[in-house]
C-alpha positions in Angstrom: 28.0 14.5 15.4 29.7 11.4 16.9 26.5 10.0 18.3 24.9 7.6 15.8 21.1 6.8 15.9 20.2 3.3 14.9 16.4 3.6 15.2 15.9 2.6 11.6 17.7 -0.8 12.2 15.6 -1.5 15.3 12.4 -0.6 13.4 13.3 -3.2 10.7 14.1 -5.8 13.4 10.8 -5.3 15.0 8.8 -5.1 11.7 7.4 -1.7 12.6 7.1 1.5 10.6 8.1 4.9 11.8 4.5 6.0 11.5 3.3 3.2 13.7 5.9 4.0 16.3 5.0 7.7 16.3 1.3 6.8 16.9 2.2 4.3 19.7 4.4 6.8 21.6 2.3 9.9 20.8 5.0 11.9 19.1 4.7 13.6 15.7 6.1 11.8 12.7 8.2 14.8 11.9 9.9 14.9 15.3 10.5 11.1 15.2 11.9 11.4 11.7 14.4 14.1 12.8 15.6 11.7 15.5 15.8 8.8 13.1 17.9 10.8 10.6 20.3 11.9 13.3 19.4 15.6 13.0 18.1 15.9 16.5 20.2 17.8 19.0 18.6 16.3 22.1 16.1 13.6 23.2 14.0 13.6 26.3 14.5 10.6 28.6 10.7 10.2 28.5 10.8 9.9 24.7 13.7 7.5 24.8 11.9 5.4 27.5 8.7 5.3 25.3 10.7 4.2 22.2 12.5 1.5 24.2 9.2 0.3 25.7 7.5 0.0 22.3 10.5 -1.6 20.6 11.4 -3.8 23.6 15.0 -2.7 23.5 17.6 -0.9 25.6 18.8 2.7 24.9 22.2 1.3 23.8 20.3 -0.5 21.0 19.3 2.8 19.6 22.3 5.0 20.3 26.0 4.5 19.4 29.2 6.4 19.4 31.4 6.7 16.3 34.3 9.1 16.7 34.9 9.0 12.9 31.4 10.5 12.3 31.9 13.6 14.5 33.0 17.1 13.4 35.2 17.6 16.4 38.6 16.1 16.8 38.9 13.3 19.4 40.3 14.4 22.8 43.8 13.1 23.6 
């Protein structure tokens, strides 16, 4: 997938563990781990909002686009 999740970098910048974030936003560690590893197929805006609130960041700090990482060829 061409969408890259940079949650791990933001956690390091904020000195927070994945477990701590999971507790703060009331989401299971397993679901947050799926998001962190880039295996999630979707994310609710409410979850994204909660992550941004706790990490004091913007959605763009957590999500990126890398056409080289995707399985589909780029559109011409």
